[in-house]
N, C-alpha and C positions, 0 to 999 in steps of 0.2 A: 503495498499499502505505499504512495506516496502524498502527500500532502501539497497542493499548490495554494500559496495564502498570494492574493493579490495586494500589493500596500498600495496601489496607486500610480500615475500616470504609466510607467513602463516597469515599476518598480515591483519585483516578486520574488516569495520567499518559497522554495523547495526542500520539501526534507522526508528520508525514508525513515525516518528515528533514529539515525546513526549521521549521516550525511546532509549537513546545512549548506544549501546552495543558495545564494542572492544574486540577483541580476539586476543590472541597470540599479545601484541603490541611490537614487533620489530622494531624499526624506527630508534635510534640511532646507528651508525655502519653499518646500511642496504645498501649497495649500491643499491639497486633498491625502496628504502621508498620512497613513491610518497607524503609523510607527513612527518612535524617534531613535536616533541613531543609540540610545543606551538601550533600548529594548530588543533590539536586533544582533543577532551572534551568526556568523557564516564560518565555515571551513573554508569555504571557495567564494569568491567575489567577482562575477564575469562582467564585466564593462564592452557591451558593444561599439561603443565608440564614443568621442572624446566630450562631444558636449555637455554642457555642465546639468543640464536635466537627464542626463545617462551616467556619468563620472559621479556626480554628485558626493558625496560621503563614500566613497572607496577606500580612500586612503584612514580615514578614522574607524573603519570599520576593520580595515586590518589592523591598524593598532591595537585591537583587543582580539588578537592572535589569526583573524583569515588570511588568506594571500588572494592577491590580485591577479585577476589572469585574464589577458586581452593581450593586443598588439605588439609587437615589440616596443612600439612609439609609445603606448600607454603605459605599459608596464613598466617602462625604464622611468616615465615621467611619474610615476607612483611611488617607484623606489627612491626616486631622489626627494621625494616628498615623504619619507620615512617608512613606506609603506612594504612590505614581504612582496614580492610580486614571481611571476610568472610569464615569461613573453613567450606569444606565440605568434600563428598567423592564418589566415584563410586555408580552409582545408584540412589542416592540423586537428590529430585527434589525443585528447590525454586522458590517462586511465585514473580513477580514483578508488578510494574503497566503496564499491556497490554502484559502481557504474564507470560512465566514459561521459565526455563530450567533444563536441566538435564544432569546428569554425566553419560558417559558409557564407557567402557573398551577403552583400545586402549594396543597393542600389541609393547613396545619401551622400553625404560630406562628414567631416570628422576634424575638428578642431578644439581647442580647448579656449576657456574665455580668454586667456592670456593672449592667443592667439598661435599659441604653439601645436604643431602639426600632429594630431594623434594616428596618423597611419590610414588604411582603408577601413571603412565602415563595415560591421560582420552582422551577420546573427547566427544563433548557436542552436546544435541540437544536442539534449541532455540527456541521455539514460539512465536513470534511478530507479531503484526498485524494480529493473523489470519495465517500468514504461519509457515511451520515449516522447520527449517534448521540445518543441521547436520555439524559442523566442526569435522573433524575425528580424528585432532591433528596431531601427528607423528605415523603410525603404521604400520605394516604388515597387510596384508588380514588376515581376519580369517572368519571364519563361521557364528559366532554367530551375524555378521551384518543382515542376515536375520532377526534377531528379532528386529533390530534397523529400519528398512524398513517396518516392520510391523506398525511402528507410523504413516505411512504417510506423505513421506517428498516431500515438493514442491523443496529445492535444497539441494545437498551435495557438499561440499565442501573436497575434496581429494588428499592427496598428490600423487605425481607421479614423485617426483625425483629420484627415487630409491637410491642405495647404503646405505643409512640411511633410508628411507622407502620402501615402496611399490613401483615399478615402474608402468609403463603404462601398462601393460599388466594385472598386476593382480590388479589397480583402476578399468580395464573395467571389469575384474569379479566380484570387489565389487560392480560395478553397478546393478550385476544380481541378487544379493545378497537385495541390498538396495531399488531398483525398484523407484528412485526420479524421478519427474519431469523433472530437472534441473540438470547438474552438472555443475562446475567450479574446474578447476584443480588449486593446490595452493602447494608449497615448491617443487618448481622447478624454474633453471635458474638462483640463486641468485650468486653463487658460482661452480666453475667448476665440481665438483663431482656430483653435481645434474641437469647437464645440460639435459634439454631434450622439445621436441619439445609439446608444448600447443596446439597449432591449430590441430596439427596431432590428439591429442587425443582428443578433440573436437570431430573432424570428425567422428572418427572410435565408440564414444558417439551415436554420431546421426544415426548411422547404428544402433544401438541398439535400437532404439525410444525413445532415451533420448537427449533430446534439451543440447548439448555441447557450451560451453562458455567459451574463454580462455581469461580473461579479462586483459589487462596489467596494472602494478600499476596506481593508481588513478581511473582508469574506475569504472562505478557504474552501476548494473542491477538491473531494478526495477521489485517487484513482485507485481503483480496489482492480 
């Protein structure tokens, strides 16, 4: 069994009861965040790209014992700021107790708020507790999502905010390529430019045969 807790925006906490993984830990400054930094502990801190609303509190969480796993550029930047890090890149796979993770392409940009280049943006597939979860990061729709779907996905976490990423219609097209069992919309509703109706997206996903769930920040989905 794997618990998937939606923290808010694109931040998600995964655990199988042993290993704890947080993805894109934007907590401080996130008006929708359900958890504070002092309430989160993670063994692995995955960062899809360097923008502040994704890199977020990665360094602070690492100082509590976690390892920042990301592109060479992001990992190096985090380490210079006091984090423990594991540099990787697109296509690379890392095995850990209870599973593995593999970085996937994403179509976006990636730089830190101070202008430092963050390498290529990425999505990630995590296998944990026998379940495969795809977090798309910030991305546009792209046809190679079909290849990601061939891994056999139990859950897809897809941005639907539009403006900076794909919107709901493109995210529904992504479902055709990914063919996951379930989908949870992310990266919407945090700020005015990305206001969307997550429940409406989930209903449309249901019509396609994909179990759609629009989680409120703080809610948990269990994958049995």
